[in-house]
C-alpha positions as a printed NumPy array, in Angstrom:
array([[  4.091,  20.849, -14.44 ],
       [  0.702,  20.903, -16.056],
       [ -2.27 ,  19.097, -14.556],
       [ -2.192,  16.553, -17.418],
       [  1.47 ,  15.755, -16.769],
       [  0.828,  15.328, -13.049],
       [ -2.102,  13.035, -13.821],
       [  0.014,  10.892, -16.137],
       [  2.711,  10.626, -13.476],
       [  0.163,   9.48 , -10.867],
       [ -1.326,   6.983, -13.301],
       [  2.124,   5.61 , -14.132],
       [  2.994,   5.272, -10.442],
       [ -0.321,   3.515,  -9.791],
       [  0.271,   1.135, -12.71 ],
       [  3.727,   0.279, -11.352],
       [  2.327,  -0.339,  -7.862],
       [ -0.38 ,  -2.643,  -9.243],
       [  2.183,  -4.597, -11.253],
       [  4.25 ,  -5.027,  -8.087],
       [  1.2  ,  -6.351,  -6.21 ],
       [  0.397,  -8.708,  -9.078],
       [  3.903, -10.19 ,  -8.87 ],
       [  3.458, -11.124,  -5.19 ],
       [  2.526, -14.593,  -3.964],
       [ -0.939, -15.149,  -2.515],
       [  0.546, -15.259,   1.006],
       [  2.274, -11.908,   0.493],
       [ -0.806, -10.421,  -1.145],
       [ -2.995, -11.603,   1.728],
       [ -0.695,  -9.804,   4.179],
       [ -1.318,  -6.428,   2.46 ],
       [ -4.842,  -7.176,   1.266],
       [ -6.484,  -4.066,   2.737],
       [ -3.973,  -1.792,   1.036],
       [ -4.298,  -3.594,  -2.286],
       [ -8.121,  -3.404,  -2.167],
       [ -7.864,   0.343,  -1.56 ],
       [ -5.402,   0.759,  -4.425],
       [ -7.611,  -1.234,  -6.813],
       [-10.529,   1.076,  -6.06 ],
       [ -8.37 ,   4.152,  -6.605],
       [ -6.951,   2.711,  -9.834],
       [-10.444,   2.069, -11.179],
       [-11.46 ,   5.655, -10.402],
       [ -8.298,   6.933, -12.135],
       [ -8.901,   4.769, -15.199],
       [ -5.698,   2.767, -14.696],
       [ -5.658,  -0.711, -16.221],
       [ -5.659,  -3.493, -13.607],
       [ -3.066,  -6.241, -14.278],
       [ -4.661,  -9.473, -15.465],
       [ -5.7  , -11.748, -12.625],
       [ -5.025,  -9.283,  -9.799],
       [ -8.669,  -8.331,  -9.198],
       [ -9.709, -11.991,  -9.196],
       [ -6.987, -12.919,  -6.699],
       [ -7.969, -10.023,  -4.419],
       [-11.636, -11.053,  -4.618],
       [-10.772, -14.654,  -3.772],
       [ -8.587, -13.68 ,  -0.816],
       [-11.217, -11.216,   0.409],
       [-13.877, -13.923,   0.297],
       [-11.633, -16.19 ,   2.404],
       [-11.568, -13.443,   5.049],
       [-15.312, -12.903,   4.796],
       [-14.818,  -9.384,   3.458],
       [-17.309,  -8.   ,   0.925],
       [-16.175,  -8.566,  -2.626],
       [-15.564,  -5.392,  -4.609],
       [-17.328,  -5.177,  -7.921],
       [-15.642,  -3.246, -10.722],
       [-17.56 ,  -0.138, -11.696],
       [-18.467,   0.157, -15.38 ]])
């Protein structure tokens, strides 16, 4: 498998994971918030598109916990 093919596979897996997180309720998302925050950061570094509304929900839930709010990198 070439490096490009491996990269596409990882990006596809990340996209699927983010879509799964986006489909969760706020209560479920809050339960795995640390993991989701980590995955959002990794997805941004990989150039994977974040599902609409997921970053905002994670920021809102993080603020409720008093955690620093992640800012997307340009």
